[in-house]
N, C-alpha and C positions, 0 to 999 in steps of 0.2 A: 199487630197482626198474628194469630195463631196459627201456626202453619202446620198442616196434617201429611204424617208420611202416609204414604200404603203400604202395611203388615199385611200380608197374606192374612187372612183370617183360617183356622185351623176349622174344621166342621167338626159339629159334636157327634153325629150319626149322617149313614149313607145306608143307602138299598143297597139290594142284594146286587145288581149289576158293577154297581159302583164298588164294591167293596170285592168285586173279582177282576175287576180294570187294575185297583187302585195297588192290590198285594199281588196278581199273574196270576193266582191262582184259579183254578176252571170251578165253576159252578157246582159239579156234583160232589169236588172235594171240600169246596168250601162248606155247603148242607156238612159234609161229614163228621166237619170238624166242630160243628154247632152241636152233632147230636154227640160227641163227645164232650161238650162242654169247655172246648178250650176257645172257642170264641163267643160270644153272650150276642143276644138279640135283646131287641124291646119287640114286641107287636104293638102297634096301633090299629086298632082296629083290622083291616084284613092285609095291612103294610110291614113287611118287615125291616126294623132299622138293625142296623148292623152299628156299634158306637164304634166310633172313629178311632179312643184309649184301646178295642179290644181288638180292634188289626195291628195296631201299633206295640201292643204287648208279644201277640202270635209270633211275630218279627223278632222282639228284642228276645225271646224267649230262644226263639233259633239260632242266633247270631250266640246267644251265653253257650251254646250244646256244642255249639259250629263250634268256638273257641277253645274248647276244655279239650 
């Protein structure tokens, strides 16, 4: 019998409210970062999706500059 392990699945993208919750960034600041091109978004109809990798990159870049 093959055992399946429950590994957490990383989302491909999240909506704006979830992006705010995950990063701790307020909605207005998140939209500023989007306008500056520091966070990418994907529009699907009226829905705005934020690639999860873009949020991780933002935090990684911030951590790198804090360590310099």
